[in-house]
C-alpha positions as CSV (number, residue, x, y, z in Angstrom):
1,X,-19.3,9.5,6.5
2,X,-19.1,7.7,9.8
3,X,-17.6,9.3,12.9
4,X,-16.4,7.8,16.2
5,X,-15.3,8.7,19.6
6,X,-12.2,6.8,20.5
7,X,-10.7,6.6,23.9
8,X,-8.5,3.4,24.0
9,X,-6.9,0.9,21.8
10,X,-9.9,-1.5,22.0
11,X,-12.1,1.1,20.4
12,X,-9.7,1.6,17.5
13,X,-9.6,-2.1,16.8
14,X,-13.4,-1.9,16.4
15,X,-13.0,0.3,13.4
16,X,-11.2,-2.4,11.4
17,X,-13.5,-5.1,12.8
18,X,-16.7,-3.4,11.7
19,X,-15.2,-2.8,8.2
20,X,-14.2,-6.4,7.9
21,X,-17.7,-7.6,8.9
22,X,-19.2,-5.2,6.4
23,X,-16.9,-6.5,3.8
24,X,-18.0,-10.1,4.4
25,X,-21.6,-9.2,4.1
26,X,-21.2,-7.4,0.8
27,X,-18.9,-9.9,-0.7
28,X,-21.5,-12.7,0.0
29,X,-24.2,-10.6,-1.7
30,X,-22.2,-10.0,-4.8
31,X,-20.9,-13.6,-5.0
32,X,-24.4,-14.9,-4.7
33,X,-25.5,-12.7,-7.6
34,X,-22.6,-13.9,-9.7
35,X,-23.3,-17.5,-8.8
36,X,-26.9,-17.5,-9.8
37,X,-26.3,-15.4,-13.0
38,X,-23.7,-17.9,-14.0
39,X,-26.0,-20.9,-13.4
40,X,-28.8,-19.2,-15.3
41,X,-26.6,-18.3,-18.3
42,X,-24.8,-21.7,-18.3
43,X,-28.0,-23.8,-18.4
44,X,-29.5,-21.7,-21.1
45,X,-26.7,-22.7,-23.6
46,X,-27.4,-25.4,-26.1
47,X,-24.3,-27.4,-25.3
48,X,-25.5,-28.1,-21.8
49,X,-27.7,-31.2,-21.5
50,X,-28.8,-32.3,-18.1
51,X,-31.5,-34.6,-16.9
52,X,-32.1,-32.4,-13.9
53,X,-33.5,-28.9,-13.5
54,X,-31.1,-26.0,-13.4
55,X,-29.0,-25.0,-10.4
56,X,-28.7,-28.6,-8.9
57,X,-29.6,-32.2,-9.5
58,X,-31.7,-32.0,-6.4
59,X,-32.7,-29.4,-3.9
60,X,-30.4,-30.8,-1.1
61,X,-27.4,-31.2,-3.4
62,X,-27.9,-27.8,-4.9
63,X,-28.1,-26.2,-1.5
64,X,-25.0,-28.0,-0.4
65,X,-23.1,-26.9,-3.5
66,X,-24.2,-23.3,-2.9
67,X,-23.1,-23.5,0.8
68,X,-19.8,-25.0,-0.2
69,X,-19.2,-22.2,-2.7
70,X,-19.7,-19.5,0.0
71,X,-17.6,-21.4,2.5
72,X,-14.7,-21.5,0.0
73,X,-15.1,-17.7,-0.6
74,X,-15.1,-17.1,3.1
75,X,-11.9,-19.0,3.4
76,X,-10.3,-17.0,0.6
77,X,-11.6,-13.6,1.9
78,X,-10.4,-14.3,5.4
79,X,-7.0,-15.4,4.2
80,X,-6.2,-12.4,2.0
81,X,-7.7,-10.1,4.7
82,X,-5.2,-11.6,7.2
83,X,-2.2,-10.8,4.9
84,X,-3.4,-7.4,3.7
85,X,-1.5,-4.4,5.1
86,X,-1.2,-0.7,4.4
87,X,2.5,-1.1,4.4
88,X,4.4,-3.4,2.0
89,X,5.8,-6.6,3.6
90,X,9.4,-7.8,3.5
91,X,9.2,-11.6,3.8
92,X,12.3,-13.7,4.3
93,X,13.7,-15.3,1.2
94,X,13.7,-19.1,0.7
95,X,17.5,-19.2,1.3
96,X,17.1,-17.3,4.6
97,X,14.4,-19.6,5.7
98,X,16.5,-22.6,4.8
99,X,19.5,-21.2,6.8
100,X,17.2,-20.5,9.7
101,X,15.9,-24.1,9.6
102,X,19.5,-25.5,9.5
103,X,20.4,-23.3,12.4
104,X,17.4,-24.4,14.4
105,X,18.2,-28.1,13.8
106,X,22.0,-28.3,14.0
107,X,23.0,-25.4,16.2
108,X,22.8,-25.9,20.0
109,X,19.7,-24.5,21.7
110,X,19.6,-21.4,23.8
111,X,20.3,-19.0,21.0
112,X,17.2,-17.0,19.8
113,X,16.8,-15.7,16.3
114,X,17.1,-11.9,15.6
115,X,13.9,-10.0,15.9
116,X,14.0,-8.9,12.3
117,X,14.4,-12.5,11.1
118,X,11.5,-13.7,13.2
119,X,9.3,-10.9,11.8
120,X,10.1,-11.7,8.2
121,X,9.8,-15.4,8.9
122,X,6.2,-14.9,10.2
123,X,5.4,-12.9,7.1
124,X,6.7,-15.7,4.9
125,X,4.7,-18.3,6.9
126,X,1.5,-16.2,6.5
127,X,2.0,-15.9,2.8
128,X,2.6,-19.7,2.5
129,X,-0.6,-20.3,4.4
130,X,-2.4,-17.8,2.1
131,X,-1.3,-19.8,-1.0
132,X,-2.5,-23.0,0.6
133,X,-5.8,-21.4,1.5
134,X,-6.2,-20.3,-2.1
135,X,-5.6,-23.8,-3.4
136,X,-8.2,-25.3,-1.1
137,X,-10.7,-22.5,-1.9
138,X,-10.2,-23.0,-5.6
139,X,-10.8,-26.8,-5.3
140,X,-14.0,-26.3,-3.3
141,X,-15.3,-23.5,-5.5
142,X,-14.9,-25.4,-8.8
143,X,-16.4,-28.5,-7.3
144,X,-19.5,-26.6,-6.2
145,X,-19.8,-24.7,-9.5
146,X,-19.0,-27.3,-12.1
147,X,-20.2,-30.6,-10.4
148,X,-23.7,-30.6,-11.8
149,X,-22.4,-30.0,-15.3
150,X,-19.8,-32.8,-15.3
151,X,-22.1,-35.2,-13.5
152,X,-25.0,-34.7,-15.9
153,X,-24.9,-37.9,-17.9
154,X,-23.4,-40.4,-15.5
155,X,-20.3,-40.8,-17.7
156,X,-17.5,-40.4,-16.9
157,X,-17.9,-41.9,-13.4
158,X,-18.4,-39.6,-10.4
159,X,-15.1,-40.7,-8.8
160,X,-13.2,-39.5,-11.9
161,X,-15.2,-36.2,-11.9
162,X,-14.4,-35.6,-8.3
163,X,-10.7,-36.3,-8.8
164,X,-10.4,-34.2,-11.9
165,X,-12.3,-31.2,-10.7
166,X,-10.6,-31.3,-7.3
167,X,-7.1,-31.6,-8.8
168,X,-7.7,-28.9,-11.4
169,X,-9.4,-26.6,-8.9
170,X,-6.3,-27.1,-6.6
171,X,-4.1,-26.0,-9.5
172,X,-6.3,-23.0,-10.3
173,X,-6.2,-21.8,-6.7
174,X,-2.5,-22.4,-6.4
175,X,-1.8,-20.4,-9.5
176,X,-3.9,-17.5,-8.3
177,X,-2.2,-17.5,-4.8
178,X,1.3,-17.6,-6.3
179,X,0.4,-14.7,-8.7
180,X,-1.1,-12.7,-5.8
181,X,2.1,-13.1,-3.8
182,X,4.4,-12.4,-6.7
183,X,2.6,-9.2,-7.6
184,X,2.5,-8.2,-3.9
185,X,-1.2,-7.4,-4.2
186,X,-1.7,-7.5,-0.4
187,X,-0.8,-3.9,-0.1
188,X,-3.7,-1.5,0.5
189,X,-3.5,1.4,-2.0
190,X,-5.2,4.5,-0.7
191,X,-6.8,6.6,-3.5
192,X,-5.7,10.1,-4.0
193,X,-9.2,11.4,-4.5
194,X,-11.7,10.0,-1.9
195,X,-15.0,9.1,-3.6
196,X,-18.2,7.4,-2.3
197,X,-17.7,3.7,-1.8
198,X,-20.3,2.7,-4.4
199,X,-18.8,4.9,-7.0
200,X,-15.3,3.7,-6.3
201,X,-16.5,0.1,-6.5
202,X,-18.3,0.7,-9.8
203,X,-15.2,2.3,-11.3
204,X,-13.2,-0.8,-10.7
205,X,-15.6,-3.4,-12.1
206,X,-14.2,-3.3,-15.7
207,X,-10.6,-3.7,-14.5
208,X,-11.6,-6.6,-12.2
209,X,-13.5,-8.4,-15.0
210,X,-10.6,-7.9,-17.4
211,X,-8.1,-9.2,-14.8
212,X,-10.3,-12.2,-14.1
213,X,-10.6,-13.0,-17.8
214,X,-6.8,-13.0,-18.3
215,X,-6.0,-15.0,-15.2
216,X,-8.8,-17.6,-15.9
217,X,-7.4,-18.3,-19.4
218,X,-3.9,-18.8,-18.1
219,X,-5.1,-20.9,-15.1
220,X,-7.3,-23.1,-17.4
221,X,-4.3,-23.9,-19.7
222,X,-2.1,-24.7,-16.8
223,X,-4.6,-27.0,-15.2
224,X,-5.3,-28.7,-18.5
225,X,-1.6,-29.4,-19.0
226,X,-1.2,-30.8,-15.4
227,X,-4.5,-32.8,-15.7
228,X,-2.8,-34.9,-18.5
229,X,-0.7,-36.6,-15.8
230,X,-3.8,-37.5,-13.8
231,X,-4.3,-41.2,-14.8
232,X,-7.7,-42.6,-14.8
233,X,-9.8,-45.4,-16.5
234,X,-13.0,-44.3,-18.2
235,X,-15.8,-46.7,-17.4
236,X,-18.0,-45.1,-20.1
237,X,-17.5,-43.7,-23.5
238,X,-17.2,-39.9,-23.8
239,X,-17.9,-38.4,-27.1
240,X,-15.9,-35.5,-28.5
241,X,-18.8,-33.2,-28.3
242,X,-19.4,-33.9,-24.7
243,X,-15.7,-33.5,-23.9
244,X,-15.7,-30.0,-25.6
245,X,-18.8,-29.1,-23.6
246,X,-17.2,-30.1,-20.4
247,X,-14.1,-28.1,-21.1
248,X,-16.2,-25.0,-21.9
249,X,-18.1,-25.5,-18.7
250,X,-14.9,-25.9,-16.7
251,X,-13.4,-22.7,-18.2
252,X,-16.6,-20.8,-17.4
253,X,-16.4,-22.1,-13.8
254,X,-12.8,-20.9,-13.5
255,X,-13.8,-17.5,-14.8
256,X,-16.7,-17.3,-12.3
257,X,-14.4,-18.2,-9.4
258,X,-11.7,-15.7,-10.5
259,X,-14.3,-13.0,-11.0
260,X,-15.6,-13.5,-7.5
261,X,-12.1,-13.4,-6.1
262,X,-11.2,-10.2,-8.1
263,X,-14.4,-8.5,-7.1
264,X,-13.8,-9.5,-3.4
265,X,-10.3,-8.1,-3.6
266,X,-11.5,-4.9,-5.1
267,X,-14.3,-4.5,-2.6
268,X,-11.8,-5.1,0.2
269,X,-9.6,-2.3,-1.1
270,X,-12.6,0.1,-1.4
271,X,-14.1,-0.5,2.0
272,X,-10.8,-0.5,3.9
273,X,-9.2,2.5,2.3
274,X,-12.1,5.0,2.5
275,X,-11.8,7.8,4.9
276,X,-12.9,7.4,8.5
277,X,-13.7,10.5,10.6
278,X,-12.1,10.2,14.0
279,X,-14.2,12.9,15.6
280,X,-17.3,13.1,17.9
281,X,-20.6,14.0,16.2
282,X,-20.8,17.7,15.4
283,X,-23.0,19.5,17.9
284,X,-22.3,17.1,20.8
285,X,-20.7,18.0,24.1
286,X,-17.4,16.4,23.1
287,X,-17.3,18.4,19.9
288,X,-17.5,21.6,21.9
289,X,-15.0,20.7,24.6
290,X,-12.3,18.6,23.0
291,X,-12.9,17.5,19.4
292,X,-9.3,16.5,18.7
293,X,-8.9,13.9,21.4
294,X,-10.4,10.9,19.3
295,X,-8.0,11.6,16.5
296,X,-5.0,12.1,18.7
297,X,-5.8,8.9,20.6
298,X,-5.9,7.0,17.3
299,X,-2.6,8.5,16.3
300,X,-0.8,8.0,19.5
301,X,-2.3,4.8,20.9
302,X,-2.8,2.6,17.9
303,X,-0.3,0.0,16.8
304,X,2.4,1.5,14.6
305,X,2.0,1.0,10.9
306,X,-1.5,-0.5,11.4
307,X,-4.6,0.2,9.3
308,X,-6.1,2.3,12.1
309,X,-3.1,4.5,12.3
310,X,-3.1,5.0,8.5
311,X,-6.7,5.9,8.6
312,X,-6.0,8.4,11.3
313,X,-3.2,10.1,9.4
314,X,-5.4,10.2,6.3
315,X,-8.2,11.9,8.3
316,X,-5.7,14.4,9.8
317,X,-4.3,15.2,6.3
318,X,-7.7,15.9,4.9
319,X,-8.7,18.0,7.8
320,X,-5.6,20.2,7.4
321,X,-5.7,20.5,3.6
322,X,-9.4,21.1,3.1
323,X,-11.8,23.7,4.4
324,X,-14.7,21.3,4.9
325,X,-14.0,20.6,8.6
326,X,-12.7,24.0,9.7
327,X,-14.2,23.5,13.1
328,X,-11.8,20.6,13.7
329,X,-8.8,22.4,12.3
330,X,-9.5,25.5,14.4
331,X,-9.5,23.3,17.5
332,X,-5.8,22.5,16.9
333,X,-4.9,26.2,17.6
334,X,-6.4,26.2,21.1
335,X,-5.0,28.6,23.6
336,X,-2.7,26.3,25.6
337,X,-0.9,25.0,22.4
338,X,-0.8,21.4,23.7
339,X,-3.0,20.1,20.9
340,X,-0.9,21.8,18.2
341,X,2.3,20.4,19.7
342,X,0.9,16.9,19.8
343,X,-0.3,17.1,16.2
344,X,3.1,18.3,15.1
345,X,4.9,15.6,17.1
346,X,3.0,12.7,15.6
347,X,3.5,14.1,12.1
348,X,7.2,15.0,12.4
349,X,8.1,11.7,13.9
350,X,7.7,9.6,10.7
351,X,9.6,12.2,8.7
352,X,12.4,12.3,11.2
353,X,12.7,8.5,11.2
354,X,12.7,8.6,7.4
355,X,15.5,11.2,7.2
356,X,17.6,9.5,9.9
357,X,17.3,6.0,8.3
358,X,18.1,7.2,4.8
359,X,21.0,9.3,6.1
360,X,22.4,6.4,8.0
361,X,22.1,4.2,5.0
362,X,23.8,6.8,2.8
363,X,26.6,7.3,5.2
364,X,27.2,3.5,5.8
365,X,27.2,2.8,2.1
366,X,29.8,5.4,1.5
367,X,32.3,3.9,3.9
368,X,33.5,1.0,1.8
369,X,32.7,2.4,-1.7
370,X,31.3,5.4,-3.3
371,X,27.6,4.8,-2.8
372,X,26.1,7.0,-5.6
373,X,28.3,5.6,-8.4
374,X,27.8,2.0,-7.4
375,X,24.1,2.4,-7.0
376,X,23.5,4.4,-10.1
377,X,25.3,1.8,-12.3
378,X,23.1,-1.1,-11.1
379,X,20.6,-2.4,-13.5
380,X,16.9,-2.5,-12.6
381,X,16.9,-6.3,-12.0
382,X,20.2,-6.4,-10.2
383,X,20.0,-8.6,-7.1
384,X,22.5,-6.4,-5.3
385,X,19.9,-3.7,-4.8
386,X,20.0,-2.9,-1.1
387,X,16.9,-4.2,0.6
388,X,17.4,-1.7,3.4
389,X,16.8,1.2,1.1
390,X,13.7,-0.4,-0.2
391,X,12.3,-0.9,3.3
392,X,13.0,2.8,4.1
393,X,10.7,3.8,1.2
394,X,7.9,1.5,2.5
395,X,6.7,4.4,4.6
396,X,6.2,6.6,1.5
397,X,2.4,7.0,1.9
398,X,2.7,7.8,5.6
399,X,5.5,10.3,5.1
400,X,3.7,12.0,2.2
401,X,0.6,12.5,4.4
402,X,2.8,13.8,7.2
403,X,4.6,16.3,5.0
404,X,1.3,17.6,3.5
405,X,-0.2,17.9,7.0
406,X,2.6,19.9,8.6
407,X,2.9,22.1,5.6
408,X,-0.9,22.8,5.4
409,X,-1.1,23.3,9.2
410,X,1.8,25.8,9.1
411,X,0.3,27.7,6.2
412,X,-3.1,27.9,7.9
413,X,-1.5,29.0,11.1
414,X,-0.6,32.3,9.4
415,X,-4.3,33.4,9.4
416,X,-6.1,31.0,11.8
417,X,-3.7,30.9,14.7
418,X,-5.1,33.6,17.0
419,X,-2.9,32.8,19.9
420,X,0.4,32.4,18.1
421,X,1.0,28.9,19.3
422,X,2.8,27.9,16.1
423,X,5.3,30.6,16.4
424,X,5.7,30.4,20.2
425,X,6.2,26.6,20.2
426,X,9.0,26.8,17.6
427,X,7.1,24.5,15.3
428,X,7.7,26.6,12.2
429,X,11.5,26.2,12.3
430,X,11.1,22.4,13.2
431,X,8.8,21.9,10.2
432,X,11.0,23.7,7.6
433,X,14.2,22.0,8.9
434,X,12.7,18.5,8.9
435,X,11.3,19.0,5.4
436,X,14.5,20.4,4.1
437,X,16.6,17.6,5.7
438,X,14.3,14.9,4.1
439,X,14.5,16.6,0.7
440,X,18.3,16.9,0.8
441,X,18.6,13.2,1.9
442,X,16.3,12.1,-1.0
443,X,18.2,14.3,-3.5
444,X,21.5,12.8,-2.3
445,X,20.1,9.4,-2.8
446,X,19.0,10.3,-6.3
447,X,22.5,11.4,-7.1
448,X,22.1,15.2,-7.0
449,X,25.0,17.2,-5.8
450,X,24.3,18.8,-2.4
451,X,27.2,20.8,-1.1
452,X,27.5,24.2,0.4
453,X,28.5,26.8,-2.3
454,X,29.5,30.4,-2.0
455,X,27.2,33.0,-3.3
456,X,29.6,33.9,-6.1
457,X,30.2,30.3,-7.1
458,X,30.7,30.2,-10.9
459,X,29.2,33.7,-11.3
460,X,30.6,36.1,-13.9
461,X,30.8,39.9,-13.6
462,X,27.3,40.2,-15.1
463,X,25.9,37.7,-12.6
464,X,25.9,35.0,-15.4
465,X,26.3,31.5,-14.2
466,X,28.9,29.7,-16.3
467,X,28.8,26.0,-16.9
468,X,32.2,24.2,-16.7
469,X,31.1,20.6,-17.3
470,X,33.0,19.1,-20.2
471,X,31.3,17.2,-23.1
472,X,32.7,13.9,-22.0
473,X,31.5,14.3,-18.4
474,X,28.2,15.5,-19.6
475,X,27.7,12.4,-21.7
476,X,28.8,10.2,-18.8
477,X,26.4,12.0,-16.5
478,X,23.5,11.4,-19.0
479,X,24.3,7.7,-19.1
480,X,24.4,7.4,-15.3
481,X,21.2,9.4,-15.0
482,X,19.4,7.1,-17.5
483,X,20.5,4.0,-15.6
484,X,19.5,5.5,-12.3
485,X,16.0,6.4,-13.5
486,X,15.5,2.8,-14.5
487,X,16.0,1.7,-10.9
488,X,12.8,0.6,-9.2
489,X,13.6,2.9,-6.2
490,X,14.0,6.0,-8.4
491,X,10.2,6.4,-8.9
492,X,9.6,6.3,-5.2
493,X,12.4,8.7,-4.5
494,X,11.2,11.1,-7.2
495,X,7.6,11.0,-5.9
496,X,8.9,11.6,-2.3
497,X,11.0,14.6,-3.5
498,X,8.1,16.0,-5.4
499,X,5.9,15.9,-2.3
500,X,8.6,17.4,-0.1
501,X,9.3,20.2,-2.6
502,X,5.6,21.0,-3.0
503,X,5.2,21.2,0.8
504,X,8.1,23.5,1.3
505,X,6.9,25.8,-1.6
506,X,3.5,26.1,0.1
507,X,5.1,27.4,3.3
508,X,7.5,29.7,1.4
509,X,4.7,31.1,-0.7
510,X,2.6,31.9,2.4
511,X,5.4,33.4,4.4
512,X,7.4,34.9,1.4
513,X,7.3,38.5,2.6
514,X,8.3,37.6,6.2
515,X,11.1,35.4,5.0
516,X,12.5,38.0,2.6
517,X,12.5,40.6,5.5
518,X,14.2,38.1,7.8
519,X,16.8,37.4,5.1
520,X,17.6,41.1,4.6
521,X,18.0,41.4,8.4
522,X,20.1,38.3,8.7
523,X,17.5,36.5,10.8
524,X,16.4,33.9,8.3
525,X,18.4,31.1,9.9
526,X,17.4,32.0,13.4
527,X,13.7,32.1,12.6
528,X,13.3,29.2,10.2
529,X,16.2,26.8,10.9
530,X,16.6,24.9,14.1
531,X,19.7,25.7,16.2
532,X,20.6,22.1,16.9
533,X,22.1,19.7,14.4
534,X,19.7,18.8,11.6
535,X,18.7,15.3,10.8
536,X,20.7,15.3,7.6
537,X,23.1,17.9,6.2
538,X,24.5,21.0,7.9
539,X,22.6,24.2,9.0
540,X,24.4,26.1,6.2
541,X,23.2,23.6,3.6
542,X,19.6,23.9,4.9
543,X,19.8,27.7,4.8
544,X,21.2,27.6,1.2
545,X,18.4,25.3,0.2
546,X,15.8,27.6,1.8
547,X,17.2,30.6,-0.1
548,X,16.8,28.7,-3.3
549,X,13.1,28.1,-2.4
550,X,12.8,31.9,-1.7
551,X,14.1,32.6,-5.2
552,X,11.8,29.8,-6.6
553,X,14.9,28.0,-8.0
554,X,14.7,24.8,-6.1
């Protein structure tokens, strides 16, 4: 596993640059292997009859076809690497782009577009350029792969072969680009379990091959239908057997191109989402003096929501959760406490922003209409689904890492914090309050009732909790719950609530005896809840939620 010493933003950019260069090298190796295997297998079939030796009609033409094939793959790999992002995009819709264009043409100058619209318009433009690049790459790839097979017998003429392969290749590339954008495959999915790069790549080979097989069949049929409208005049006579052979060759060419693209996409995911260690080499002078500075520099100085920042948060989460790099985790609890405060600040900031945005969205939605009822009754495909809520949950991966990091670091501070920096800095109360506020906001979004209740609420003389929900209301609640769970946002909210609940339970389990003693002495709120106004909810609500965790009833 590689390590690095980072001191400025230029050094952090080198992390992504080196990975991209490594990706280009390995994708060229695997694409070359697929290309020559395809040529060898194709020319060994009985339905292929050529007057020339395999791989090319001549050495020069064969080398030119091979070079064109790799240039087309370079165009494709560079284009989808440019649109790839660890965070999902929110491009502008075609209607928004049309309105913006009308405003630009007919409205008087001097008025600039909003920053959010310009950002979304740039994303849309990049996706459009990606689709165009896929179309060009598909045309060049199929010409280089299938030219020698179609041009074998001199009939049909070369002009027709060039037009047919170019047009059908353009259709194949356009189909793949539109499918790629529709499925939003540009997002980098970080694996839960980090494995060696070779093992991760090997595990994804069957899925990539299966995906290429399905897409190649659909693209072949689409290109065949559109090729009917391509008028031409045959100058030679093409037999039925040769026509079938050409179609088989073309389908195999489409499959080879799609297989290379799928393998490149999978390789890009593997290489760019593996863990990178932001630390000086163990045993060096920097490791003895300040081993946390490279990681903190990457967290604080890198561009927000960039790949480098995501890799830094992943490295921090793994250091805090595992006992492999204990020397790095112990450096967080240095005597001055400044390192611990900086680590907590960079991890609590995304959680605070998440709770604040979600709370503002919930409050603003409840001004005009009851938010929960209107949102719960929406169907999964309803276009009225608030895009703002969807964008809030774009930071799910980052917030999950931050919640796990602050929870693990708080738990380990119970035994590893020799100087008491966690308690003296007040980070324990900030961590529990932030996690509880995020959890209450997510549960409110999911439709769960979150109100302050008295200790004797609905409790009988024998401490039995009586249910007062009528049968009609129970059935109505079940219907609303089923519709809410069908919402595309519910799965993200449920996963976020699960991460937050697990993180809080880890802290409560480690400090359970101390919290029980503080609760008996009436100091639980003072020691574990911040004195200022929480990000979401009231201090009484946070305290009530914390007591439920203490009773393991949350």
